PyMOL Python script that loads the backbone (N, CA, C, O; Angstrom):
from pymol import cmd

cmd.read_pdbstr("""\
ATOM      1  N   MET A   1      17.336 -45.455 -37.231  1.00  0.00           N
ATOM      2  CA  MET A   1      17.521 -43.923 -38.108  1.00  0.00           C
ATOM      3  C   MET A   1      16.533 -42.868 -36.884  1.00  0.00           C
ATOM      4  O   MET A   1      15.539 -43.045 -36.180  1.00  0.00           O
ATOM      5  N   PHE A   2      17.124 -42.176 -37.053  1.00  0.00           N
ATOM      6  CA  PHE A   2      16.423 -40.633 -35.600  1.00  0.00           C
ATOM      7  C   PHE A   2      15.594 -39.544 -37.077  1.00  0.00           C
ATOM      8  O   PHE A   2      16.292 -39.406 -38.081  1.00  0.00           O
ATOM      9  N   THR A   3      14.356 -38.959 -37.066  1.00  0.00           N
ATOM     10  CA  THR A   3      13.789 -38.074 -37.853  1.00  0.00           C
ATOM     11  C   THR A   3      14.227 -37.050 -37.205  1.00  0.00           C
ATOM     12  O   THR A   3      14.801 -36.922 -36.123  1.00  0.00           O
ATOM     13  N   VAL A   4      13.849 -36.270 -38.082  1.00  0.00           N
ATOM     14  CA  VAL A   4      14.048 -34.372 -37.627  1.00  0.00           C
ATOM     15  C   VAL A   4      12.765 -33.779 -38.124  1.00  0.00           C
ATOM     16  O   VAL A   4      12.606 -33.494 -39.310  1.00  0.00           O
ATOM     17  N   TYR A   5      12.253 -33.677 -37.609  1.00  0.00           N
ATOM     18  CA  TYR A   5      10.583 -32.870 -38.449  1.00  0.00           C
ATOM     19  C   TYR A   5       9.937 -31.431 -38.577  1.00  0.00           C
ATOM     20  O   TYR A   5      10.297 -30.940 -37.507  1.00  0.00           O
ATOM     21  N   ILE A   6       9.592 -30.968 -38.884  1.00  0.00           N
ATOM     22  CA  ILE A   6       8.649 -30.117 -38.871  1.00  0.00           C
ATOM     23  C   ILE A   6       7.892 -29.731 -39.222  1.00  0.00           C
ATOM     24  O   ILE A   6       7.650 -29.301 -40.350  1.00  0.00           O
ATOM     25  N   LEU A   7       6.952 -29.822 -37.776  1.00  0.00           N
ATOM     26  CA  LEU A   7       5.479 -29.349 -38.229  1.00  0.00           C
ATOM     27  C   LEU A   7       4.484 -28.645 -38.907  1.00  0.00           C
ATOM     28  O   LEU A   7       4.160 -27.677 -38.218  1.00  0.00           O
ATOM     29  N   LYS A   8       4.165 -28.671 -39.435  1.00  0.00           N
ATOM     30  CA  LYS A   8       2.756 -27.189 -39.300  1.00  0.00           C
ATOM     31  C   LYS A   8       1.398 -26.978 -38.699  1.00  0.00           C
ATOM     32  O   LYS A   8       0.276 -27.158 -39.171  1.00  0.00           O
ATOM     33  N   THR A   9       1.745 -26.613 -37.702  1.00  0.00           N
ATOM     34  CA  THR A   9       0.326 -26.706 -36.076  1.00  0.00           C
ATOM     35  C   THR A   9      -1.183 -25.868 -37.160  1.00  0.00           C
ATOM     36  O   THR A   9      -1.172 -24.926 -37.952  1.00  0.00           O
ATOM     37  N   THR A  10      -2.342 -26.814 -36.652  1.00  0.00           N
ATOM     38  CA  THR A  10      -3.333 -25.438 -37.213  1.00  0.00           C
ATOM     39  C   THR A  10      -3.689 -24.236 -37.285  1.00  0.00           C
ATOM     40  O   THR A  10      -4.455 -23.619 -38.025  1.00  0.00           O
ATOM     41  N   SER A  11      -2.957 -23.936 -36.314  1.00  0.00           N
ATOM     42  CA  SER A  11      -2.653 -22.128 -35.968  1.00  0.00           C
ATOM     43  C   SER A  11      -1.736 -21.576 -37.000  1.00  0.00           C
ATOM     44  O   SER A  11      -1.204 -20.500 -36.726  1.00  0.00           O
ATOM     45  N   ASN A  12      -1.481 -22.094 -38.059  1.00  0.00           N
ATOM     46  CA  ASN A  12       0.090 -22.243 -38.906  1.00  0.00           C
ATOM     47  C   ASN A  12       1.677 -21.615 -37.787  1.00  0.00           C
ATOM     48  O   ASN A  12       2.627 -20.845 -37.922  1.00  0.00           O
ATOM     49  N   THR A  13       1.327 -22.198 -37.130  1.00  0.00           N
ATOM     50  CA  THR A  13       2.780 -21.814 -36.192  1.00  0.00           C
ATOM     51  C   THR A  13       4.097 -23.168 -36.841  1.00  0.00           C
ATOM     52  O   THR A  13       3.631 -24.148 -37.422  1.00  0.00           O
ATOM     53  N   LEU A  14       5.082 -23.098 -36.725  1.00  0.00           N
ATOM     54  CA  LEU A  14       6.146 -24.888 -37.242  1.00  0.00           C
ATOM     55  C   LEU A  14       6.272 -25.133 -35.887  1.00  0.00           C
ATOM     56  O   LEU A  14       6.523 -24.312 -35.004  1.00  0.00           O
ATOM     57  N   TYR A  15       6.103 -26.175 -35.799  1.00  0.00           N
ATOM     58  CA  TYR A  15       7.015 -27.163 -34.805  1.00  0.00           C
ATOM     59  C   TYR A  15       8.125 -28.248 -34.994  1.00  0.00           C
ATOM     60  O   TYR A  15       8.021 -29.421 -35.353  1.00  0.00           O
ATOM     61  N   THR A  16       9.366 -27.407 -34.599  1.00  0.00           N
ATOM     62  CA  THR A  16       9.813 -29.167 -34.705  1.00  0.00           C
ATOM     63  C   THR A  16      10.293 -30.121 -33.762  1.00  0.00           C
ATOM     64  O   THR A  16      10.110 -29.754 -32.601  1.00  0.00           O
ATOM     65  N   GLY A  17      11.110 -31.749 -33.950  1.00  0.00           N
ATOM     66  CA  GLY A  17      10.754 -31.938 -33.287  1.00  0.00           C
ATOM     67  C   GLY A  17      11.273 -33.509 -33.650  1.00  0.00           C
ATOM     68  O   GLY A  17      11.518 -33.491 -34.856  1.00  0.00           O
ATOM     69  N   ILE A  18      11.547 -34.888 -33.097  1.00  0.00           N
ATOM     70  CA  ILE A  18      12.670 -35.306 -33.151  1.00  0.00           C
ATOM     71  C   ILE A  18      11.812 -36.839 -32.509  1.00  0.00           C
ATOM     72  O   ILE A  18      11.197 -37.000 -31.454  1.00  0.00           O
ATOM     73  N   THR A  19      12.201 -38.163 -34.079  1.00  0.00           N
ATOM     74  CA  THR A  19      11.394 -39.193 -33.628  1.00  0.00           C
ATOM     75  C   THR A  19      11.636 -40.126 -34.309  1.00  0.00           C
ATOM     76  O   THR A  19      12.067 -39.887 -35.437  1.00  0.00           O
ATOM     77  N   THR A  20      11.403 -41.908 -33.772  1.00  0.00           N
ATOM     78  CA  THR A  20      12.074 -42.745 -34.883  1.00  0.00           C
ATOM     79  C   THR A  20      11.235 -43.258 -34.818  1.00  0.00           C
ATOM     80  O   THR A  20      11.290 -44.445 -34.494  1.00  0.00           O
ATOM     81  N   ASN A  21      10.264 -42.763 -35.037  1.00  0.00           N
ATOM     82  CA  ASN A  21       8.564 -43.590 -35.887  1.00  0.00           C
ATOM     83  C   ASN A  21       7.292 -42.345 -36.324  1.00  0.00           C
ATOM     84  O   ASN A  21       6.185 -42.407 -35.788  1.00  0.00           O
ATOM     85  N   LEU A  22       7.534 -41.558 -37.058  1.00  0.00           N
ATOM     86  CA  LEU A  22       7.387 -40.982 -38.359  1.00  0.00           C
ATOM     87  C   LEU A  22       6.024 -40.456 -38.256  1.00  0.00           C
ATOM     88  O   LEU A  22       5.585 -39.368 -37.884  1.00  0.00           O
ATOM     89  N   ALA A  23       5.213 -42.042 -38.895  1.00  0.00           N
ATOM     90  CA  ALA A  23       3.678 -41.702 -38.597  1.00  0.00           C
ATOM     91  C   ALA A  23       3.021 -41.930 -37.209  1.00  0.00           C
ATOM     92  O   ALA A  23       1.926 -41.575 -36.772  1.00  0.00           O
ATOM     93  N   LYS A  24       4.238 -42.775 -36.549  1.00  0.00           N
ATOM     94  CA  LYS A  24       2.871 -42.506 -34.755  1.00  0.00           C
ATOM     95  C   LYS A  24       3.275 -41.452 -34.309  1.00  0.00           C
ATOM     96  O   LYS A  24       2.604 -40.862 -33.462  1.00  0.00           O
ATOM     97  N   ARG A  25       4.660 -40.868 -34.834  1.00  0.00           N
ATOM     98  CA  ARG A  25       4.327 -39.355 -34.241  1.00  0.00           C
ATOM     99  C   ARG A  25       3.243 -38.912 -34.525  1.00  0.00           C
ATOM    100  O   ARG A  25       2.182 -39.064 -33.920  1.00  0.00           O
ATOM    101  N   LEU A  26       3.481 -38.271 -35.577  1.00  0.00           N
ATOM    102  CA  LEU A  26       2.336 -37.373 -35.815  1.00  0.00           C
ATOM    103  C   LEU A  26       1.670 -37.508 -35.684  1.00  0.00           C
ATOM    104  O   LEU A  26       1.074 -36.497 -35.314  1.00  0.00           O
ATOM    105  N   LYS A  27       0.496 -39.214 -35.781  1.00  0.00           N
ATOM    106  CA  LYS A  27      -0.473 -39.081 -35.101  1.00  0.00           C
ATOM    107  C   LYS A  27      -0.679 -38.849 -33.116  1.00  0.00           C
ATOM    108  O   LYS A  27      -1.629 -38.621 -32.367  1.00  0.00           O
ATOM    109  N   GLU A  28       0.524 -39.031 -32.982  1.00  0.00           N
ATOM    110  CA  GLU A  28       0.043 -38.614 -31.305  1.00  0.00           C
ATOM    111  C   GLU A  28      -0.041 -37.292 -31.315  1.00  0.00           C
ATOM    112  O   GLU A  28      -0.743 -36.672 -30.517  1.00  0.00           O
ATOM    113  N   HIS A  29       0.830 -36.628 -32.425  1.00  0.00           N
ATOM    114  CA  HIS A  29       0.748 -34.887 -32.455  1.00  0.00           C
ATOM    115  C   HIS A  29      -1.441 -34.599 -32.793  1.00  0.00           C
ATOM    116  O   HIS A  29      -2.208 -33.834 -32.208  1.00  0.00           O
ATOM    117  N   GLN A  30      -1.714 -35.592 -33.925  1.00  0.00           N
ATOM    118  CA  GLN A  30      -3.361 -35.307 -34.092  1.00  0.00           C
ATOM    119  C   GLN A  30      -4.452 -35.287 -33.974  1.00  0.00           C
ATOM    120  O   GLN A  30      -5.477 -34.813 -34.462  1.00  0.00           O
ATOM    121  N   GLU A  31      -3.763 -36.466 -32.512  1.00  0.00           N
ATOM    122  CA  GLU A  31      -4.959 -36.582 -31.329  1.00  0.00           C
ATOM    123  C   GLU A  31      -5.058 -35.794 -30.094  1.00  0.00           C
ATOM    124  O   GLU A  31      -5.949 -35.474 -29.307  1.00  0.00           O
ATOM    125  N   ARG A  32      -3.854 -35.615 -30.225  1.00  0.00           N
ATOM    126  CA  ARG A  32      -3.642 -34.078 -28.923  1.00  0.00           C
ATOM    127  C   ARG A  32      -3.726 -34.775 -28.148  1.00  0.00           C
ATOM    128  O   ARG A  32      -4.273 -34.545 -27.070  1.00  0.00           O
ATOM    129  N   SER A  33      -3.136 -35.965 -28.523  1.00  0.00           N
ATOM    130  CA  SER A  33      -2.696 -36.846 -26.851  1.00  0.00           C
ATOM    131  C   SER A  33      -2.121 -36.735 -25.181  1.00  0.00           C
ATOM    132  O   SER A  33      -1.711 -35.613 -24.887  1.00  0.00           O
ATOM    133  N   GLY A  34      -2.095 -37.148 -24.747  1.00  0.00           N
ATOM    134  CA  GLY A  34      -0.844 -37.308 -23.658  1.00  0.00           C
ATOM    135  C   GLY A  34       0.325 -37.146 -24.114  1.00  0.00           C
ATOM    136  O   GLY A  34       1.200 -36.315 -23.871  1.00  0.00           O
ATOM    137  N   ARG A  35       0.257 -38.091 -24.857  1.00  0.00           N
ATOM    138  CA  ARG A  35       1.767 -38.520 -25.652  1.00  0.00           C
ATOM    139  C   ARG A  35       2.434 -37.489 -26.282  1.00  0.00           C
ATOM    140  O   ARG A  35       3.606 -37.288 -25.963  1.00  0.00           O
ATOM    141  N   GLY A  36       1.804 -36.667 -27.276  1.00  0.00           N
ATOM    142  CA  GLY A  36       2.230 -35.803 -28.042  1.00  0.00           C
ATOM    143  C   GLY A  36       2.762 -34.286 -27.466  1.00  0.00           C
ATOM    144  O   GLY A  36       1.846 -33.746 -26.846  1.00  0.00           O
ATOM    145  N   ALA A  37       3.458 -33.821 -27.489  1.00  0.00           N
ATOM    146  CA  ALA A  37       3.944 -32.653 -26.869  1.00  0.00           C
ATOM    147  C   ALA A  37       3.194 -31.511 -26.771  1.00  0.00           C
ATOM    148  O   ALA A  37       2.317 -31.179 -27.570  1.00  0.00           O
ATOM    149  N   LYS A  38       3.644 -30.719 -25.485  1.00  0.00           N
ATOM    150  CA  LYS A  38       2.684 -30.036 -24.644  1.00  0.00           C
ATOM    151  C   LYS A  38       1.723 -29.196 -26.349  1.00  0.00           C
ATOM    152  O   LYS A  38       0.569 -29.308 -26.764  1.00  0.00           O
ATOM    153  N   TYR A  39       3.050 -28.356 -26.909  1.00  0.00           N
ATOM    154  CA  TYR A  39       2.719 -27.381 -27.985  1.00  0.00           C
ATOM    155  C   TYR A  39       1.274 -27.865 -28.686  1.00  0.00           C
ATOM    156  O   TYR A  39       0.126 -27.425 -28.749  1.00  0.00           O
ATOM    157  N   THR A  40       1.945 -28.928 -29.130  1.00  0.00           N
ATOM    158  CA  THR A  40       1.005 -29.750 -30.626  1.00  0.00           C
ATOM    159  C   THR A  40      -0.426 -29.543 -29.755  1.00  0.00           C
ATOM    160  O   THR A  40      -1.206 -28.671 -30.138  1.00  0.00           O
ATOM    161  N   ARG A  41      -0.742 -30.341 -28.610  1.00  0.00           N
ATOM    162  CA  ARG A  41      -1.894 -30.443 -28.027  1.00  0.00           C
ATOM    163  C   ARG A  41      -2.869 -29.021 -27.230  1.00  0.00           C
ATOM    164  O   ARG A  41      -3.975 -28.840 -26.719  1.00  0.00           O
ATOM    165  N   ALA A  42      -1.451 -28.150 -27.584  1.00  0.00           N
ATOM    166  CA  ALA A  42      -2.841 -26.263 -27.498  1.00  0.00           C
ATOM    167  C   ALA A  42      -2.860 -25.876 -28.827  1.00  0.00           C
ATOM    168  O   ALA A  42      -3.603 -24.985 -29.237  1.00  0.00           O
ATOM    169  N   PHE A  43      -1.735 -26.773 -29.841  1.00  0.00           N
ATOM    170  CA  PHE A  43      -2.300 -25.730 -31.112  1.00  0.00           C
ATOM    171  C   PHE A  43      -2.409 -26.689 -32.241  1.00  0.00           C
ATOM    172  O   PHE A  43      -2.162 -26.095 -33.291  1.00  0.00           O
ATOM    173  N   GLY A  44      -2.611 -27.614 -32.379  1.00  0.00           N
ATOM    174  CA  GLY A  44      -3.228 -28.741 -33.442  1.00  0.00           C
ATOM    175  C   GLY A  44      -1.587 -29.194 -33.836  1.00  0.00           C
ATOM    176  O   GLY A  44      -0.541 -28.617 -33.537  1.00  0.00           O
ATOM    177  N   ALA A  45      -1.863 -30.748 -34.804  1.00  0.00           N
ATOM    178  CA  ALA A  45      -0.522 -30.866 -35.584  1.00  0.00           C
ATOM    179  C   ALA A  45      -1.949 -30.845 -37.043  1.00  0.00           C
ATOM    180  O   ALA A  45      -3.142 -31.131 -36.951  1.00  0.00           O
ATOM    181  N   GLU A  46      -1.239 -30.443 -38.097  1.00  0.00           N
ATOM    182  CA  GLU A  46      -2.217 -30.501 -39.663  1.00  0.00           C
ATOM    183  C   GLU A  46      -1.148 -31.407 -40.287  1.00  0.00           C
ATOM    184  O   GLU A  46      -1.584 -32.524 -40.564  1.00  0.00           O
ATOM    185  N   LYS A  47       0.120 -31.205 -40.570  1.00  0.00           N
ATOM    186  CA  LYS A  47       0.935 -31.932 -41.632  1.00  0.00           C
ATOM    187  C   LYS A  47       2.570 -31.979 -41.257  1.00  0.00           C
ATOM    188  O   LYS A  47       3.013 -31.238 -40.380  1.00  0.00           O
ATOM    189  N   ILE A  48       3.255 -32.722 -41.842  1.00  0.00           N
ATOM    190  CA  ILE A  48       4.845 -32.582 -41.407  1.00  0.00           C
ATOM    191  C   ILE A  48       5.071 -31.863 -43.252  1.00  0.00           C
ATOM    192  O   ILE A  48       4.800 -32.288 -44.375  1.00  0.00           O
ATOM    193  N   MET A  49       5.676 -30.653 -42.719  1.00  0.00           N
ATOM    194  CA  MET A  49       6.357 -29.851 -43.563  1.00  0.00           C
ATOM    195  C   MET A  49       7.980 -30.088 -44.466  1.00  0.00           C
ATOM    196  O   MET A  49       8.066 -30.071 -45.694  1.00  0.00           O
ATOM    197  N   TYR A  50       8.791 -30.235 -43.809  1.00  0.00           N
ATOM    198  CA  TYR A  50      10.036 -31.112 -44.204  1.00  0.00           C
ATOM    199  C   TYR A  50      10.597 -32.029 -42.862  1.00  0.00           C
ATOM    200  O   TYR A  50      10.200 -31.716 -41.740  1.00  0.00           O
ATOM    201  N   VAL A  51      11.661 -33.320 -43.070  1.00  0.00           N
ATOM    202  CA  VAL A  51      12.451 -34.020 -43.299  1.00  0.00           C
ATOM    203  C   VAL A  51      13.582 -34.133 -42.693  1.00  0.00           C
ATOM    204  O   VAL A  51      13.138 -33.531 -41.715  1.00  0.00           O
ATOM    205  N   GLU A  52      14.877 -34.409 -42.321  1.00  0.00           N
ATOM    206  CA  GLU A  52      15.882 -34.657 -42.336  1.00  0.00           C
ATOM    207  C   GLU A  52      15.530 -36.198 -41.375  1.00  0.00           C
ATOM    208  O   GLU A  52      14.622 -36.578 -40.636  1.00  0.00           O
ATOM    209  N   GLU A  53      17.281 -36.958 -42.076  1.00  0.00           N
ATOM    210  CA  GLU A  53      16.908 -38.269 -40.845  1.00  0.00           C
ATOM    211  C   GLU A  53      18.789 -38.595 -40.838  1.00  0.00           C
ATOM    212  O   GLU A  53      19.663 -38.269 -41.641  1.00  0.00           O
ATOM    213  N   TYR A  54      18.830 -39.254 -39.735  1.00  0.00           N
ATOM    214  CA  TYR A  54      20.489 -38.877 -38.798  1.00  0.00           C
ATOM    215  C   TYR A  54      20.250 -40.495 -38.663  1.00  0.00           C
ATOM    216  O   TYR A  54      19.277 -41.229 -38.834  1.00  0.00           O
ATOM    217  N   ALA A  55      21.868 -40.726 -38.201  1.00  0.00           N
ATOM    218  CA  ALA A  55      21.687 -42.549 -37.558  1.00  0.00           C
ATOM    219  C   ALA A  55      21.850 -42.558 -36.506  1.00  0.00           C
ATOM    220  O   ALA A  55      22.220 -43.688 -36.187  1.00  0.00           O
ATOM    221  N   THR A  56      21.776 -41.717 -35.429  1.00  0.00           N
ATOM    222  CA  THR A  56      22.522 -41.212 -34.272  1.00  0.00           C
ATOM    223  C   THR A  56      21.447 -40.366 -33.272  1.00  0.00           C
ATOM    224  O   THR A  56      21.127 -39.204 -33.526  1.00  0.00           O
ATOM    225  N   ARG A  57      21.042 -40.955 -32.343  1.00  0.00           N
ATOM    226  CA  ARG A  57      20.263 -39.908 -31.428  1.00  0.00           C
ATOM    227  C   ARG A  57      20.973 -38.382 -30.951  1.00  0.00           C
ATOM    228  O   ARG A  57      20.306 -37.365 -30.759  1.00  0.00           O
ATOM    229  N   SER A  58      22.242 -38.461 -30.830  1.00  0.00           N
ATOM    230  CA  SER A  58      23.110 -37.060 -30.981  1.00  0.00           C
ATOM    231  C   SER A  58      23.019 -36.221 -32.110  1.00  0.00           C
ATOM    232  O   SER A  58      22.953 -34.993 -32.047  1.00  0.00           O
ATOM    233  N   GLU A  59      23.015 -36.952 -33.235  1.00  0.00           N
ATOM    234  CA  GLU A  59      23.383 -35.512 -34.804  1.00  0.00           C
ATOM    235  C   GLU A  59      21.717 -35.443 -34.434  1.00  0.00           C
ATOM    236  O   GLU A  59      21.485 -34.608 -33.559  1.00  0.00           O
ATOM    237  N   ALA A  60      20.792 -36.002 -34.825  1.00  0.00           N
ATOM    238  CA  ALA A  60      19.333 -35.371 -34.793  1.00  0.00           C
ATOM    239  C   ALA A  60      18.893 -34.782 -33.790  1.00  0.00           C
ATOM    240  O   ALA A  60      17.913 -34.080 -34.041  1.00  0.00           O
ATOM    241  N   LEU A  61      19.449 -34.786 -32.045  1.00  0.00           N
ATOM    242  CA  LEU A  61      19.433 -33.420 -31.452  1.00  0.00           C
ATOM    243  C   LEU A  61      19.744 -32.188 -31.252  1.00  0.00           C
ATOM    244  O   LEU A  61      19.447 -31.247 -30.515  1.00  0.00           O
ATOM    245  N   LYS A  62      20.726 -32.566 -32.488  1.00  0.00           N
ATOM    246  CA  LYS A  62      22.199 -31.185 -32.543  1.00  0.00           C
ATOM    247  C   LYS A  62      21.107 -30.302 -33.890  1.00  0.00           C
ATOM    248  O   LYS A  62      20.829 -29.121 -34.100  1.00  0.00           O
ATOM    249  N   ARG A  63      20.627 -32.025 -34.772  1.00  0.00           N
ATOM    250  CA  ARG A  63      19.783 -30.640 -35.928  1.00  0.00           C
ATOM    251  C   ARG A  63      18.579 -29.867 -35.242  1.00  0.00           C
ATOM    252  O   ARG A  63      18.249 -28.682 -35.289  1.00  0.00           O
ATOM    253  N   GLU A  64      18.096 -30.854 -34.653  1.00  0.00           N
ATOM    254  CA  GLU A  64      16.685 -30.328 -33.686  1.00  0.00           C
ATOM    255  C   GLU A  64      17.355 -28.406 -33.541  1.00  0.00           C
ATOM    256  O   GLU A  64      17.038 -27.351 -34.092  1.00  0.00           O
ATOM    257  N   HIS A  65      18.310 -28.780 -32.568  1.00  0.00           N
ATOM    258  CA  HIS A  65      18.544 -27.393 -31.964  1.00  0.00           C
ATOM    259  C   HIS A  65      19.187 -26.208 -32.780  1.00  0.00           C
ATOM    260  O   HIS A  65      19.048 -25.007 -32.548  1.00  0.00           O
ATOM    261  N   GLN A  66      19.984 -26.848 -33.869  1.00  0.00           N
ATOM    262  CA  GLN A  66      19.941 -25.411 -35.067  1.00  0.00           C
ATOM    263  C   GLN A  66      18.645 -24.779 -35.346  1.00  0.00           C
ATOM    264  O   GLN A  66      18.209 -23.676 -35.015  1.00  0.00           O
ATOM    265  N   ILE A  67      17.789 -26.375 -36.492  1.00  0.00           N
ATOM    266  CA  ILE A  67      16.324 -25.450 -36.342  1.00  0.00           C
ATOM    267  C   ILE A  67      15.499 -25.106 -35.522  1.00  0.00           C
ATOM    268  O   ILE A  67      14.567 -24.566 -36.119  1.00  0.00           O
ATOM    269  N   LYS A  68      15.298 -25.135 -34.184  1.00  0.00           N
ATOM    270  CA  LYS A  68      14.854 -24.304 -33.621  1.00  0.00           C
ATOM    271  C   LYS A  68      15.511 -22.782 -33.330  1.00  0.00           C
ATOM    272  O   LYS A  68      14.773 -21.806 -33.195  1.00  0.00           O
ATOM    273  N   LYS A  69      16.697 -22.703 -33.264  1.00  0.00           N
ATOM    274  CA  LYS A  69      17.168 -21.770 -33.646  1.00  0.00           C
ATOM    275  C   LYS A  69      16.821 -20.832 -34.524  1.00  0.00           C
ATOM    276  O   LYS A  69      16.857 -19.676 -34.101  1.00  0.00           O
ATOM    277  N   LEU A  70      16.372 -21.067 -36.045  1.00  0.00           N
ATOM    278  CA  LEU A  70      16.216 -20.376 -36.718  1.00  0.00           C
ATOM    279  C   LEU A  70      15.056 -19.990 -37.192  1.00  0.00           C
ATOM    280  O   LEU A  70      14.083 -20.728 -37.041  1.00  0.00           O
ATOM    281  N   THR A  71      14.931 -18.719 -37.879  1.00  0.00           N
ATOM    282  CA  THR A  71      13.854 -17.773 -37.650  1.00  0.00           C
ATOM    283  C   THR A  71      13.204 -18.715 -38.805  1.00  0.00           C
ATOM    284  O   THR A  71      13.674 -19.571 -39.555  1.00  0.00           O
ATOM    285  N   ARG A  72      11.383 -17.946 -38.525  1.00  0.00           N
ATOM    286  CA  ARG A  72      10.436 -18.761 -39.433  1.00  0.00           C
ATOM    287  C   ARG A  72      10.553 -18.720 -40.457  1.00  0.00           C
ATOM    288  O   ARG A  72      10.417 -19.679 -41.217  1.00  0.00           O
ATOM    289  N   ASP A  73      10.954 -17.140 -40.889  1.00  0.00           N
ATOM    290  CA  ASP A  73      11.088 -17.095 -42.837  1.00  0.00           C
ATOM    291  C   ASP A  73      12.597 -18.649 -43.383  1.00  0.00           C
ATOM    292  O   ASP A  73      12.608 -19.516 -44.257  1.00  0.00           O
ATOM    293  N   LYS A  74      13.441 -18.302 -42.451  1.00  0.00           N
ATOM    294  CA  LYS A  74      14.497 -19.542 -42.543  1.00  0.00           C
ATOM    295  C   LYS A  74      13.945 -20.615 -42.325  1.00  0.00           C
ATOM    296  O   LYS A  74      13.834 -20.890 -43.519  1.00  0.00           O
ATOM    297  N   LYS A  75      13.518 -21.431 -41.850  1.00  0.00           N
ATOM    298  CA  LYS A  75      12.133 -22.311 -41.310  1.00  0.00           C
ATOM    299  C   LYS A  75      11.316 -22.580 -42.591  1.00  0.00           C
ATOM    300  O   LYS A  75      11.018 -23.728 -42.923  1.00  0.00           O
ATOM    301  N   GLU A  76      11.024 -21.674 -43.179  1.00  0.00           N
ATOM    302  CA  GLU A  76      10.098 -22.100 -44.250  1.00  0.00           C
ATOM    303  C   GLU A  76      10.685 -21.906 -45.354  1.00  0.00           C
ATOM    304  O   GLU A  76      10.318 -22.735 -46.187  1.00  0.00           O
ATOM    305  N   GLN A  77      11.511 -21.108 -45.779  1.00  0.00           N
ATOM    306  CA  GLN A  77      13.165 -21.862 -46.997  1.00  0.00           C
ATOM    307  C   GLN A  77      13.336 -23.020 -46.400  1.00  0.00           C
ATOM    308  O   GLN A  77      12.550 -23.881 -46.794  1.00  0.00           O
ATOM    309  N   LEU A  78      14.328 -23.461 -45.322  1.00  0.00           N
ATOM    310  CA  LEU A  78      14.273 -25.334 -45.281  1.00  0.00           C
ATOM    311  C   LEU A  78      12.679 -25.611 -46.325  1.00  0.00           C
ATOM    312  O   LEU A  78      12.231 -25.374 -47.446  1.00  0.00           O
ATOM    313  N   CYS A  79      12.494 -25.932 -45.686  1.00  0.00           N
ATOM    314  CA  CYS A  79      10.491 -26.882 -46.125  1.00  0.00           C
ATOM    315  C   CYS A  79      10.626 -26.737 -47.576  1.00  0.00           C
ATOM    316  O   CYS A  79      11.024 -27.561 -48.399  1.00  0.00           O
ATOM    317  N   ARG A  80      10.129 -25.270 -47.768  1.00  0.00           N
ATOM    318  CA  ARG A  80      10.853 -25.561 -49.375  1.00  0.00           C
ATOM    319  C   ARG A  80      11.380 -26.398 -50.702  1.00  0.00           C
ATOM    320  O   ARG A  80      11.093 -26.856 -51.808  1.00  0.00           O
ATOM    321  N   LYS A  81      12.569 -26.187 -49.494  1.00  0.00           N
ATOM    322  CA  LYS A  81      13.980 -27.461 -50.516  1.00  0.00           C
ATOM    323  C   LYS A  81      13.552 -28.672 -50.374  1.00  0.00           C
ATOM    324  O   LYS A  81      14.179 -29.609 -50.868  1.00  0.00           O
TER     325      LYS A  81
END
""", "prot")
cmd.dss("prot")
cmd.show_as("cartoon", "prot")
cmd.util.cbc("prot")
cmd.orient("prot")
């Protein structure tokens, strides 16, 4: 199972990513370790705001790309659902 997620950073920005282990990935982002994304190492990670699950990596990557193209307002609307 692949998870697409939107993460709120400590600087109040939104980061979108995919993973197969959400708890582990959030911990990597929060620790600002070498395993976390370069973006979250710079801005920190506060909490997961939104999650969708997909059976295949291909589906998850396509959805991640769609979400990344959204405006901040649209991403915030998605998070409120």
